[in-house]
C-alpha positions in Angstrom: 34.1 63.1 -25.5 34.2 65.3 -22.5 35.1 64.1 -18.9 31.5 64.0 -18.0 30.1 62.3 -21.1 33.1 59.7 -21.0 32.4 58.9 -17.3 28.6 58.4 -18.2 29.6 56.4 -21.1 31.8 54.1 -18.7 29.0 53.8 -16.2 26.5 52.5 -18.8 29.1 50.0 -19.9 29.6 48.6 -16.3 25.9 48.7 -15.9 25.4 46.8 -19.2 28.3 44.2 -18.4 26.7 43.5 -15.0 23.2 42.8 -16.4 25.0 40.4 -18.7 26.8 38.4 -16.2 23.7 38.2 -13.9 21.5 37.1 -17.1 24.1 34.6 -18.0 24.2 33.4 -14.2 20.5 33.1 -14.0 20.1 31.1 -17.3 23.2 29.0 -16.3 21.3 28.2 -12.9 18.0 27.6 -14.8 19.5 25.4 -17.4 21.1 23.1 -14.4 17.9 22.9 -12.3 16.1 21.7 -15.7 18.7 19.1 -16.3 19.1 18.2 -12.7 14.9 17.9 -12.5 15.2 15.7 -15.8 18.0 13.2 -14.1 15.3 13.1 -11.3 12.6 12.1 -13.3 14.9 9.3 -15.2 15.5 8.0 -11.8 12.1 7.8 -11.0 11.1 6.1 -14.2 13.9 3.8 -13.7 12.4 3.1 -10.2 9.0 2.3 -12.1 10.8 -0.2 -14.1 12.2 -2.0 -11.1 9.3 -1.9 -8.8 7.2 -4.6 -10.5 10.8 -6.7 -10.5 11.1 -6.3 -7.0 7.4 -7.3 -5.9 7.8 -10.6 -8.0 10.2 -11.7 -4.7 6.9 -12.3 -2.9 5.2 -14.5 -5.7 8.0 -16.6 -6.9 11.8 -17.3 -7.0 13.9 -14.6 -8.3 16.2 -13.5 -5.2 19.3 -12.6 -7.8 16.9 -10.5 -10.0 15.3 -9.2 -6.8 18.6 -8.0 -5.2 19.1 -6.0 -8.2 15.7 -4.5 -8.1 15.9 -3.7 -4.5 19.2 -1.9 -4.9 17.7 0.3 -7.6 14.4 0.6 -5.5 16.7 2.1 -2.6 19.2 4.1 -4.5 16.6 5.9 -6.6 14.5 7.1 -3.6 17.0 8.1 -1.0 15.9 11.7 -0.4 12.9 11.9 -3.1 9.3 12.3 -1.5 7.1 9.9 -3.1 3.9 7.7 -3.2 2.7 4.8 -5.2 -1.2 4.5 -5.6 -3.1 1.9 -7.3 -6.2 2.5 -9.0 -8.2 2.4 -6.0 -5.8 5.2 -4.5 -4.7 2.6 -2.0 -0.8 3.2 -0.9 1.2 0.5 -2.5 4.6 2.0 -1.6 5.8 5.6 0.0 9.2 7.1 0.9 10.2 10.1 2.7 6.9 11.3 3.6 5.9 12.5 7.2 3.6 10.1 9.2 1.4 12.8 10.3 0.6 13.1 6.5 -0.1 9.4 6.0 -2.5 9.4 8.7 -4.6 12.0 7.7 -6.6 11.4 4.2 -6.9 15.4 4.1 -3.4 16.1 4.6 -2.5 13.2 2.1 -4.6 14.7 -0.7 -2.9 18.0 -0.5 0.3 16.5 -0.2 -0.2 14.5 -3.6 -1.9 17.7 -5.0 1.6 19.5 -4.0 3.6 16.6 -6.0 1.7 16.8 -8.7 2.4 20.7 -9.0 6.2 19.7 -8.8 6.2 16.8 -11.4 3.7 15.0 -13.6 2.9 11.6 -12.1 4.3 8.4 -13.9 2.1 5.3 -14.8 3.6 1.9 -13.4 2.6 -1.4 -14.6 2.4 -3.7 -11.6 3.4 -7.5 -11.8 -0.2 -8.6 -12.1 -0.6 -6.3 -15.2 -2.5 -3.7 -13.1 -1.9 0.1 -13.5 -0.7 2.1 -10.5 0.5 5.9 -10.5 3.7 7.1 -8.9 3.7 10.5 -7.7 6.9 12.2 -6.5 8.3 15.5 -5.5 11.3 17.4 -5.6 14.4 16.5 -3.4 15.6 19.1 -0.7 18.5 19.7 -3.0 16.5 20.6 -5.9 14.4 22.7 -3.8 17.2 24.6 -2.5 18.6 24.9 -6.2 15.3 26.5 -7.3 15.6 29.4 -4.8 19.4 29.8 -5.7 18.7 32.7 -8.4 16.6 34.4 -5.8 19.4 34.3 -3.1 21.7 35.4 -5.9 19.7 38.5 -6.9 19.2 39.2 -3.3 23.0 39.2 -2.7 23.4 41.3 -6.1 20.8 43.8 -4.9 22.3 44.1 -1.3 25.8 44.3 -3.0 24.5 47.4 -5.4 22.8 48.9 -2.6 26.0 49.1 -0.6 27.8 50.3 -3.6 25.1 52.8 -4.3 24.9 54.1 -0.5 28.7 54.4 -0.4 29.0 56.2 -3.7 26.0 58.5 -2.3 27.5 59.2 1.0 31.1 60.1 -0.6 29.4 62.5 -2.9 27.4 64.2 -0.2 30.7 64.3 1.8 32.3 65.9 -1.0 29.6 68.5 -1.5 29.7 69.4 1.8 33.3 69.9 1.7 32.6 72.3 -1.1 29.8 73.8 0.5 31.9 74.4 3.5 34.7 75.7 1.8 32.7 78.2 -0.2 30.9 79.3 3.1 34.1 80.1 4.5 35.4 81.9 1.7 32.5 84.1 1.4 32.8 85.0 5.0 36.2 86.0 4.5 35.4 88.1 1.2 32.5 89.9 3.2 35.1 90.5 6.1 37.0 93.2 4.0 34.2 95.5 3.1 32.7 95.2 6.5 35.5 96.4 8.2 35.7 99.1 5.8 31.8 100.1 6.4 32.7 100.2 10.2 35.3 102.7 9.3 33.0 104.9 7.0 30.3 104.9 9.8 32.7 106.2 12.2 33.6 109.0 10.0 29.7 109.8 9.2 29.6 110.2 13.1 31.4 113.3 13.0 29.6 114.6 10.1 26.4 116.6 10.4 24.4 113.4 9.5 21.1 112.5 11.0 21.9 109.9 13.7 18.9 107.9 12.8 20.3 107.1 9.6 23.6 106.1 11.1 21.7 103.8 13.5 20.1 102.1 10.7 23.4 101.6 9.2 24.8 100.0 12.4 22.0 97.7 12.5 22.8 96.4 9.1 26.4 96.4 9.7 25.7 94.2 12.6 23.5 91.9 10.7 26.3 91.7 8.3 28.5 90.4 11.3 26.0 88.0 12.5 25.8 86.6 8.4 29.7 86.5 8.5 29.9 84.7 11.7 27.1 82.2 10.2 29.1 81.3 7.2 32.2 81.1 9.3 30.7 78.4 11.3 29.5 76.1 8.8 31.4 72.6 9.0 32.0 72.9 12.5 30.2 71.9 15.6 28.4 75.2 17.1 28.5 76.1 20.9 25.4 75.8 22.4 24.4 78.1 25.4 21.3 78.4 27.6 19.2 81.2 26.2 15.7 82.6 26.1 14.1 81.3 23.0 11.3 83.8 23.1 13.7 86.5 22.9 15.9 85.2 20.3 13.1 84.3 18.0 11.4 87.7 18.6 14.3 89.8 17.9 14.7 87.8 14.8 10.9 88.2 13.7 11.0 92.1 14.4 14.1 92.4 12.6 12.4 90.9 9.2 9.2 92.6 10.0 11.0 96.2 9.9 12.5 95.4 6.6 9.9 93.8 4.7 6.7 94.6 2.6 4.3 96.7 4.4 1.7 94.7 2.5 2.6 91.7 5.0 0.7 91.7 8.2 3.3 90.2 10.7 2.0 89.0 14.0 3.7 87.4 16.8 2.2 85.4 19.7 4.5 84.3 22.5 4.3 83.5 26.4 5.3 86.7 28.7 7.9 84.4 30.6 11.2 83.6 29.2 11.5 79.9 27.9 15.4 78.6 28.2 16.8 75.9 25.8 20.4 75.2 24.6 21.0 77.3 21.6 23.5 79.0 19.3 21.7 82.3 18.8 23.3 82.9 15.2 22.3 79.8 13.7 18.9 79.8 15.2 18.2 83.2 13.8 19.3 82.2 10.5 16.6 79.5 10.7 14.0 81.8 11.4 15.0 84.0 8.8 14.8 81.2 6.3 11.3 80.3 7.2 10.1 83.7 7.4 11.6 84.7 3.8 10.1 81.3 2.3 6.8 82.4 3.8 7.1 85.6 2.2 7.9 84.3 -1.2 5.1 81.9 -1.0 2.6 84.8 -0.2 4.4 86.8 -3.0 4.9 89.9 -0.6 1.2 90.2 0.2 -0.8 88.2 3.2 -0.6 87.5 6.8 2.5 85.8 8.4 2.0 84.6 11.9 4.6 83.2 14.5 3.4 81.4 17.6 5.7 80.3 20.5 3.9 77.6 22.8 5.2 75.4 25.7 4.1 71.8 26.5 6.0 70.2 29.3 9.6 69.8 28.4 9.0 71.1 24.8 8.6 74.4 23.1 7.0 74.7 19.7 7.6 77.4 17.0 4.8 77.6 14.6 5.3 80.0 11.4 2.3 80.2 9.4 1.4 82.0 6.0 -1.4 82.4 3.8 0.8 81.4 0.8 0.2 79.0 -2.0 0.5 76.1 0.1 2.5 72.7 -0.2 1.4 69.4 -1.9 1.3 66.6 0.9 3.8 64.4 -1.1 6.4 67.0 -1.1 6.1 67.9 2.9 9.4 66.0 3.5 10.8 67.0 0.0 11.0 70.9 0.8 13.9 70.1 3.4 16.0 67.8 0.8 18.8 69.9 -0.6 18.2 71.3 -3.9 14.3 71.0 -3.8 12.6 74.5 -4.8 9.4 75.4 -6.4 11.0 78.9 -7.2 12.3 79.7 -10.8 15.2 81.1 -9.0 16.9 79.7 -6.0 19.2 76.8 -5.3 16.9 75.1 -2.8 19.0 75.4 0.4 17.2 77.6 2.9 14.9 74.7 4.2 17.8 71.9 4.2 19.9 74.3 6.2 17.2 75.0 8.4 16.6 71.3 9.1 20.4 70.9 9.6 20.6 73.5 12.2 17.7 72.5 14.1 17.7 68.5 14.0 21.4 67.9 13.6 23.0 71.0 15.8 19.9 71.3 18.1 18.5 68.0 18.4 15.2 69.3 17.7 12.6 68.6 15.0 11.3 70.7 12.1 8.3 69.6 9.9 5.4 70.8 7.9 2.7 70.9 10.6 -0.1 71.6 7.9 -0.6 72.9 4.5 -3.3 73.4 2.0 -3.2 74.4 -1.5 -4.1 78.1 -2.0 -4.6 78.7 1.5 -1.3 78.5 3.2 1.2 76.6 5.4 2.4 76.0 9.0 5.9 74.9 9.5 6.6 73.7 13.2 9.7 73.7 15.1 9.9 71.7 18.3 12.9 71.9 20.7 13.6 70.7 24.2 13.6 73.1 27.1 15.9 73.2 30.1 
């Protein structure tokens, strides 16, 4: 067996063992409940035998016999709610019933129906050979025992939930450490050829090379340096500085526009004045880049992509809209989960990373504002202004 197969086998053994243990506990509790219920019925049947003897005291001598019967009558109904009715439904005896129930015929009928639902009534032959019926319910202890399995199940479920969330959080923490390590290693690996590219650019400047070509190469080198900084900052709290979000958004948008398909109609609308927010420029531009690239992928490289910046009171909203395939409503939240992707290729990390950057690092909000299958999607970022 491989390690993973062996681990899964052990996990299933634990689950099966837990299920068997829980089943045994529940079966034991049910058996005990039924046994206790049978003993309660035996008590009440003993009471029905003692009651006629007890009532003879009022009609003939029999004090000694009555003393024994009286003891049985008292001991059998210490906590059991019960009522004895004659053939005319007149109350002959009652125990442990609230006075408000006894005073109200309607409440009394409801109470008797409740007793019937708990236990079958017992026929009683009185001292004068007349028939009566004894209605009795469960004792408080029996009622508690009745709900014990539910309480036990709840405790087990809560315990299982705690174990599950502990396991999940541990696994997530482990994955985060892995991704952080990979990101920092990637930044380190990119750094070496990047330094070399900077050197080669300086050499090209001394050659008879079109300066526009060198300018574009330098732009891409700057972009690579920005990407390297992004990866190196994963796993550590970023520094936020007061910046103009209009400028930060526009520069990222224009950079992507210049390097994307000419079949996409890029459009940006924003206020003329600046809007100041607490921002980490490298991470924020990464978010805009991921959202724009996702929109381009959704349109399969052809369509209209619009970015709109608006301000309302102390909030700034950045809406990115495309004319792509759209998102089903039930997937509005799922698209921001790590690993979720609708592409044949891809790791499903772009939107989850965007969510983390906006919500965890910038205390903002990101969501699917609107989407319609076959017509497009609008994703909205909301951040506090200064």
